[in-house]
C-alpha positions, 0 to 999 in steps of 0.5 A, a space after each residue: 581743303 584745297 589750301 596748302 595745309 589741306 593738300 598736305 592732308 589729302 596727300 597723306 590720305 591718298 598715299 594710303 593704299 587702302 584709303 576710301 573716298 566717299 561722297 554725298 550726292 545732292 549738293 556735293 557731286 551734283 548741284 542742288 536743283 529745283 526738281 530733284 528728278 533733274 539732278 545729274 552729274 555733269 560730264 566733267 564731274 562724272 569723268 573725274 569721279 570715274 577716274 578716281 574710282 578706278 584708282 581707289 575705293 570710292 563710295 557714294 553715300 546718299 539719302 536717295 534710294 538705291 533705285 534712284 541713285 544707281 542710274 545717276 552714277 551708272 558706269 562708275 565703279 563705286 560702292 553705293 549706299 542709299 536711304 541714309 545708310 540703310 541700303 547697300 551694306 548687307 543690312 539684315 532682312 529683319 531690319 529692312 522689313 522693320 523699316 519698310 513696315 514702319 514707313 508703310 504705317 507712316 504713309 497711311 497717316 500721311 495720306 490722311 493729311 495729304 490735302 493739307 500738305 499739298 496745299 502748303 506745297 509739300 511733296 511726299 516721297 516714299 523711299 520704301 525705307 524712309 519718307 522724305 517731305 520736299 518743299 523746295 517749290 513751296 510758295 511759303 517755306 515757313 508754312 510748308 515746314 509747319 504743315 510737315 511738322 504737324 504731320 510728323 507729330 502724328 507718326 508712330 513710332 516716332 521717326 528720327 528726323 534729319 533736316 536738309 535743304 528744303 527737305 525733312 527726312 523721316 527715318 526709322 529710329 535705330 543706329 543705322 545712318 550715314 555715319 554707321 554706314 561709313 564705318 561699316 564700309 571701312 570695316 568691309 574694305 579694311 580701310 586704313 583711312 577715309 575722306 568724306 565730303 558732304 554738304 548738309 545736316 544729313 552728313 553731320 552723322 559722318 562729320 561727328 564720328 570720333 574717328 581720327 582715320 576719317 577726314 571730313 569736308 563740308 561744301 560751304 563754310 559753316 560755323 555749326 558743323 563738325 566737319 574738319 575742312 570745307 570747300 567754298 562752293 560745290 563747283 570745287 568738287 571737280 578740282 578735289 576729285 582731280 587732285 585726289 586722282 593725281 595724288 593716287 597716280 603718284 602713289 601708283 608710280 612710286 
């Protein structure tokens, strides 16, 4: 994305006054860490994201709940979307209640298998509108995944599973996901174009959108992705943010 052809694409996008710039959180804006509670924006990234957000519509679209995400980006004037697209976009109360009731039923089933999951090194996170199984600290990732999928097979109604880096997300079935959230936010903001940067399979819902207005970027080069561009490593996100801010500054001064 930071190649000469990639910068030309960024320049064209940044030249659109109503362009939206959206980013995943974990693995994109923040480094992946062993303890998910310790994930933070470094000072340079926080400053760079804030600088972009005051010059252009900016969003953070995360699998984290809004209650978890909000304090991590506090002070940055960005649109926040949590729970893989379920939170933050005026989703109807009916849909939210359905998702919450679904997750409550799942957690009752999960609790019956809690000993097996704990023994395998799996930590279950209740995000109200989705359930995530973490196994980053498991001694045997294979045994942890087997334990997770054994539990998941008993969940009713069957969840939509989204696999991430040492996580398995169980999400209520439906058409709400990061991709639909991206499109809805673009609609609400009347965006003429957009950039989305993510790092994981959870972001493929955006990468795979058949919408030519959206420029998609994946952290890390990967053959099996629908993303159009990539950054070689997460540490380059600061360079991308700074480039976009400078490009927006040129628009403002033109």
